[in-house]
Phi, psi and omega in degrees: 000127178287156181303325181285348179273009184215142178215151172237134175239135182252135185247155174289156180306126177071007185250144172245011177286131180303138177293157181301336182273003188304312182301316178291320180296326184263359184302316180293320177296314180298316179298318179295319178294321179291327181281336183237087185302339179268353182285156178235152175264136174246124184246126180237126176260140181235155176211167179265190183267001181282137180085183183284147180299320182295316180295315180297317180296320181293316180292325176296318178298315180296323177296314179298320179293326177296319177292317177303312181300317180299314179298320178294322177296334179272003175101007178275124182295145182304323182289351177264007184234124178246135177256125175279160174295139179305142183236143178273140172267107187273159172087023178071236180081202183285116182298323179298319179298327180288332181269068186223164169234133176250138179235131176230154178254127183240000000 
């Protein structure tokens, strides 16, 4: 997978609003999808262990859906976008790293 076929977006605590850097962060993914009409985007939302599991899973889902919506607004068909189940980033670590969405082109 080329570097442009993958992106990470970092979100504010408790927020599913796309970061201001989203268009730039997703530019390579969008270009790869446009260049490969048969390719699909896979979107994975992550969260940490802080707070309730249900709340964390919901905000991770909303973050992934925000990225999905942005890609659709750019002309990528819904059937070319797959959302993974929200995943927990275990073991503490960097809280910002846990509040992310990863997008890959397959």
